[in-house]
N, C-alpha and C positions, 0 to 999 in steps of 0.2 A: 825222218829225212836227214840224211847225213851227207856231208861234203868232205872229200879227202883233202887234208892239209898237212903241213909239216908236223911231225910227231912232237908231243910235249906232254906235260902233266895235265890230267883231267881237271877241269874247273867249270863253274856255272857262269854263263854270260847273262842269263835271265833266270830269276827265281820267282816262285809264286808269291802273290801279295794277298792280304786280307780283302775279302770282298763280301758285299751284302747284296742279295738278290731276292726277288719276290718268287715265291713258289710258283713253278710252272714256266718260268723263263729259262734262258740259257746262260751259261757262264764258262769262261776259259781261264784256267790257272796256268800261267806261263812257266816253262822250264826248258832252258837251252844250255847244252854242254859243249865246251871246247876241249879238243884233244882226248876225246873219248877213246878208249882202247879199241883198236880195230878200225876206228873212224876218226877223222880229223874234227868234225863238228856235227852235232845232232840236235834236233828240236823235239823235245818230249812234252810239250804243253798238253794239259788235260782240258778237254771240252766236255761240258755236261749240258745236255739238252733236256728241257722240261724238268728243271730242278724240283726235287721233292723234299719233303721234310727230313727224310733220311740223309740227304746231302748236307744237312746242317751239321758240319763237323770240321775237324782240323786236318789240313792236307800238307804233305811234304813230298818233294821230288828227290828220289834217291838213285845213285849210280853205283853199280858194283865195280870192284877193282880187278886187277890182274897181277897178283903177286905183289912183290915189293916195289916193282917198277911203276905200277899204276894202282894206287890204293883207291877204295870206294869213297864216294862223297855224298853228302846230304844237303838239301836246300833248307832255308829257314822254313818254319812252320807257317802255314797260311790258314786263317780262320775264314770259313765260308759260312756266313750268316744268312739263313733263309727266313724271309719275312712271310707271314701268313695273314691275309686279310680276315677280319672277324666276320662272323655271320651278321645278317641284317638285324639291327636292334628291334626289340619288341617292347611295347608298353603292356605290361602284364594285364592291366584292367581291360584292355581291348579284347582279350580272349573271351571274356564273358559278356561285355557290353557293346562290342563293336567299337567304331571310331567316334562314338558320341557318348559323353558322360553327362548324365542329368543329375543335378543336385540342387540344394537350397542354400541360400546365403546363411552363413553362420556355421555350416557343417565343416568338420575337419576332413580334408581330402588327403589321401596318400597315393601318389603315383610312383610306380616302380618300372624302371627300364633295364632290360638285360641285353647284353651282346656277348656271344660266346666264340671260342676258338681262335682268338686273335693272337698273333705273335709279332710284336709285343702285345701286352694287355691293352685293349681298346680304351680310349678316353671317352667319357660320356658327358654330354652337356645338355642343358634344357634351354630352349628358346621359344619365343612366340613365332608364329609364321611370318611376321614382318621382319624377323631378324633381331628383334630386341630381346636381350636376355631376361629371363625371369629373375625375381629377387633371389639372391644367392643364399639367404638365410634358410636354415632347415633343409639343406641339401646334403646328403651323405653319399660317399662313393666307396666301393670295395671291389677287390679282384681275387681270384683263386687260380692256382696252377692246375692244369688238367693232368690226367694220368700219364701222358707221354712226357711230362716234365718240361715241355717246350711251349705249349700254347696256354692261353689264359681265358677264363670267363670273367666278365665284369658286370657290376650292378650299380645303379644309381637310384636313390630314393629321395623324392621331394614331397614334403608335408607342408600344407598351407590351409588357411581358412577361406572357404569360398565366399566371394562377395561380388558386388556389381562389377568391379574392375575385371573380373575373369569371365563374365558372361559373353558368350558367342565368340570366344577367342580360341584359336587352335594352338595347342602346345606341342612342340617338337622335341623329341629326344634324338640327339645327334651322336653317332659313334664314329670314331676315326683313330687310325694308327698309321705308322710309316709305310705300311703295305698298300695304303689307299691313296689314290690321287684325289678323290672326292669323298667327303664323309657320307656315311650311310644314315638314313633318317627313318624315324617312326613318329606318327602324330596321333593326336586325339583332340576332338573339339569339345569344349565345355558349354553346357547349357545350365546357367545358374538362375534359379527363381529367386526374386528378391522383391521386398516391399518397395513401393514407390518412393523415389527421392524427389523432394519438393523444393522449388525455389519460388519466392514471392517477390514481385517487383511492384513499385508504386509510381504512378505518373501523376505529378502535381503541377498545376499551372505556375510557370515561373520558378519552379523548383521549391516553392514554399506555399503550401495551401493556406488560405485565409477563410475566415467565416464567410459562407455563401458560395464558395468554390465547389466544383465537382472534383472528386478524387477517384481515379481509375486504378484498380488493382488487377494484376495478372498473375496467374498461378501456372507455373510450368513444372510438369512432373514426368518422370520416366520410371517404368517398372516392368517386371517380367513375372507373370503375364501382363500384357498391356491393356487389359480391360480394367479401367480405372473409374472410381466413383469419387466425385468432388463434393465437398461440403465447406461452407464458410461459417465462421464464428466471430462474434463480437463479444469480447470479455467472457469467453467460454460459453456464451449463449448462441445457439444455432440461429443463423439468418435463414428463415424459411423461404424456400423457393429459388434460392441461388445455388444451382448444382453444376455450373459450368466452370470453365477456366477463367472467367472474367467476373469482376464485381465492380459496380459503379455506385459510388456514394454521391448523391445529388444534393447540392446546397447544404453543405455541412455546417453545423453550428458549433459553438464553443464547448458544448458538453461532450462532444466526441473527441476533443483533444485528449491525448493520453490513452485513448482506447486501444486495446490490443486486438488486431484483426488477424485471424488465423485461417489458412487454407489447409484443409485436411483431405488427404487422398488415400484411398484404400484399394487393395486388390486381394486376391485369394491368399496371398502370403502374409499380409499385415497392413498396418496403417501408419502413416507418417504425416507430419504437419510442419508448416513453416509459418512464422509469425512476424508481424511488424507492428510497431507502435506509432499511431498517427500523431503528427505534429501540426496542429492547426493554430495559426496565429490569430489572436483577437485582442481587442483593446481592453483597457483597464475597466474592471467592474468591482464596485465596492461590495464586500461581504456584509451581511446584516450585522448591525451594531447592537450589542447588548445595551449600551448606554450612549446617549448623545449629550447628556448633562452630567457632569462629574461634581459632586459636592465634596468639599474637603475642609478640614479644620485649618484655621489660620496657622501658618508656619509649617504645615505638613506638606508632603509631596503628593502631586496628582499624576497618575499614569494614564495617558490616553493611548488608545489602540486604534489603528487604521489598517484593517486587513483588506488587501486588494488582490483580486485574481486577474491574471492576464498572461499572455504568452507572446513574446518573451516576458520574463519577470518584470513587472512594472517598476519604474523609478519613482520613489516617494520623496516628497519634500513637505516639511512642517513649517508653517509660518503663523504668526499671530495676525489676526485680521487687521488689514490696513498697513502692515509692515512688509518689507521686502527681505528682511534678514531670515535666512533658512536656519531653523532651529535644530532640525535633525533630518536624516534621510533613512531612518529605520522605521520599522512597523510601529514601534512604541515610542512615544514622546514622554519624557519625565519632566514635569514642571516642578522644580524644587522650591521649597520654602514659600508656598503660595501666600501672597499678600493681596490686598485690594487692587494693587497696580497690576499684578500678574493674573488676576481673575479676568475672565472675558472670553472672547471667541477665538478659537484656534482653527486654522485651515489645514487640511491634509490634501495635498495635490498628488495625483498619480498619473503617469504617462507611459505609453508604450510607443516606440517609433512606428510611424505610419498610421497612428490612430489618434482621435481627438483626446485631449487631456480632460480629466474629470477632477472634481474636488468635493469635499464635504466639510461641514463645520461641526466642531465639538465645543461645548461650553464648560468652562471651569468656574465654579461659584464657591464662595465661602459659605459654609454651612450656617443655617439660621434656624430659629425656632420653628417647629412645624405647626400647622394649623390642626387643632383637635376637633374631632367630630365624635358624637356619642351615638350609640345604638344599643338595642336590646337583644339579648340572645333569644332566638326562637321567633323573632319578628322580622319584618322586612326593613332593610336598611338601604337608604339612598344617599349617594355622595355625588354632589354636582360639581362640575368643573366648567366654568365659562371661559371660552376661548375667543379672543378677538384677533383675526388673522386676515391680512391682505397681502398677497392673494390667499385664496382659500387653502386650508391645511392639506398637506399630502396625507398625513395620518395623525390620529390622536390615540395615544396608547396609555393603558393603565397598568401599573405594576404593584404587586403586593409583596412586601418583604423581599424586594429585588427580583421577584418572579413575575413575568408578564401575565396579566389576567386576560382570559379569552372567554367569549360567550360559551357557556356550558349549561345546557338545559337540565342535564342529569344532576348537576350540583346546585341548580337554581341560581345561576349567575347570568345577568343580562347587561348589555351596554347599549344605550340609546343615545344617538347624536341627533340633535334637533337645531335647526337654524332659526334664530330669532328673526321674525319677519321685519323686513326693512332695515336690517342691520348686518354688519359683518361679523356678528357674534354667533358662536355655536355653543349650545349647552350639551356637554357630554355627561350623561348620568350613568353611574355604575349602580346597579340594583342587585342586592343580595337577598334572596328570599330565604326565610327560615334561617337566619344567621346563626352560625355556630361560634363557639369560643375561638376556634382557629381562624375565623374570618376577620378577627380584630387584629390591629397592628398598623404598620406603616404603609401608606399608599402613595403612589407617585402618579400624577397626571402630567403627561408630556405631550407636546405638540410640535410638529415639524412642517415647515413649508420650504419652498425652494430657496428662501433667503436665510433660513436658520431654524432654530428650535428654542423652546422654553419649557419649563416644568414647574411644578409646585408639589410640595410634600404635605400630605394630610395624614394625621394619626387618628384612626378609628378606635375609640375606647368604649368599653361596655359601661352602661349606666344602670342605676337601680331601677327595677321595674315597678309597675303599679302594685302588684301583689306584695312585693317587699315593702313598699311605702305604707300600705294598709297595715301590715304587721307592725311596722315601726310606730305608726300613728296610734294603733291600739295599745301598744306598750306605754307610749307617752301618756295617753288618756288614762290608762289604769293607774299609772304613777301619780298623775295629777289628782285623780279622785282620792287616792290614799292620802296625799298631802292635804287636800281640802278637808277631808273628814278628820284627820289628825288635828288640824288647826281649830276646827269647830269644837272638838272635845276639849282642847286646851282652854279655849275661850270660855266655855260653859263652866269648867272647873274654877277658873279664876273668878268669874262672876259670882259663883256660889260662895267662895271664900270671902269675898268682899261684903256680900250681903250678911254673912254671919258676923263679921266684925262690926258692921253698922248697927245691928240689932243689939249687940253687947254694949256698945257705947251709949245707945239710947236708954237702956235699962239702968245704967249707972247714973245718968244725969237726972232722969225723971221717970217715975213709973206711971205718970199721968200726963196727958197732953191734950191741948185743945184741938178742936177740929182744924183750926188754921195751921197749927204746927204739924198736925198729921198730914194736912194737905201739902204743906211746904216740904215735909219729909218725903212724902211720896213723890213730889215733883223732883226733889233732889235725887231720890233713888232712880226715878225714871231717867233723869239727866245722866246719872252715872251709868245706868244700863245702856243708854243710847251711845254714851261715849265709848263703852267697852265694845259694843257691837260694831260701831264704826271702825274702831281700830282693827278688829278682826276682819272686817270687809276689805280694808286696804291690803292686808297681807294676802288675802285670797286672790285679789286682782293681780298682784305682782306675780303670782305663781302660775296662773292659768291663762294669760293673755296672748297665747300663740294661736294664729289662724293659718291653717294649711289650705291652699287653693291649688287644685290640680287642673291644668288646662291642656287639652289635646289639640294639636295643630294639624289640620288636614291639608291636603295639597291645595285646596281652594283658599285656605287661610294664609298661605305663604305670600308675603308682600312682593310687590313688583321688583324685578331685578335691578339692583343698584350697580352701575358700571363703574365702580371705583377701581383705580389702577394702582399696582404696587410700584414702588420706586425703581426696582430693577427689572428690566424687560428687554426683549429682543427688539430690533428696529421695526420689524413688521409683525411681531407676534406678541400679544398680551394674553395672560391667563388670569381670569377672574374666578374666584372660588365662591361657591354658594353651598349652604348646607341646610337641611330641613330638620328642625328640632321636633322630636316626637312629643316631649312634655316640658313644661317649665314650672318652676316652684316659686311662690312668693311668700315671704315670711313677714308677718306684722307683729311687732312687739308692743 
């Protein structure tokens, strides 16, 4: 279209500009000329309908001239950029599996998304269906130019390890470039099989269970598949019969404190469990004491132990009986440089908040000489321990070489406790049948009532048996006979020599004698003979005047119990000792 105007030089009033359009749309490249030869003004704008990829080029508006008076002119270059929307993206795995991907927890999954033919190259992103982006780690992107040199193909790869968090979630691959008003999408749903995940909760009265309370436990589990089998365990031992999601522990005691309760849940994929450690509060309880009476040499240290169980941990206080000064708050009390003043009863007190306080007494005594009792190897040995106690004893214990002695029929050991009729005295008898050498040694008889304790040390020693005594007596008798015979021989020899001397003397004085002299001589000889024999008799009596008497004491011969008391005793407990002698020996000189 041209308009006639005053003639002048040709020039552009409108030149084409760079433009970007989507393929298939329309575009106009402007071009208007002033003083065109033959015309005053002309509009030469270029209109393109349904732009194609071939229109993606550089355009220029050119005007030819007329000789020197009207030279030709050219507009500036205009770049027409044609945008091409990419094809719908596709998740490659859906080609074989459809839009549902089944897998198992722990499996490495690779998802690939492709979008082709876009100009510019499409951007690819991964999202969940709720719009939340997937973790960006392990996602890679690439693009390649197509054969026309203008369009691009794009790929995105996402690698992850399947787990519960991906189960039943829809994953979306989103493709977009500047040719699109809305992004294009492809999706796939994940079905992840996984073992049950377990959570264990505990319901306790008042937030802290105590002895006697009921404790309820609840086990919550999710898994795929959801066919779940429940089992309960206590310290790794199965609780028979409880296969539900709930467990009720009725009237718990202190022994369950610290127990590990586990809920185990299984499905076709695997087994998982959750655990909890029970915390049951209970009052202080004394652990069994190895010793309640501690013997110590004067000037040495005594170490007393008071082990107490409780939850929370008990508070311990050591005191000397009758005093208020706390000596220690530890499990062990060391009494240094024990003297008679430091010997006595010590009290261990233990307390737990919310429970009654308890206490026990331990005794420190200076060591003293033990009482010795004798027995024979191979025979029955009885050791008696008389106990006077008001109130009656809680227990009477025997120890041998610091080890507690218990009734043992296989070893032939028995303990009999008998109350003396009409009295507060108990006779505790330790009986050892067929005693062996190892049964001899130090014994300790100890007694405890609720006011305290006492003890006594007894040493059981082996004594010489009857057979040995017979052998010794035989040896002594043989020796005695030898001595007597030797003495008689000596006496006879001496007498014979004296007689010879007397005969010689008579021969020298007179070779004849009257009957009276003879009689007198014979009397003198007889007197001398009697004197010699008497002297020999005295010597024999001094060597053989030992008399051995062996006496067997049966149980019926044992005298009545004498209730003598020792000077050191507990206020309410006395220990009296009795022993049964098997044999006694009397020597007469």
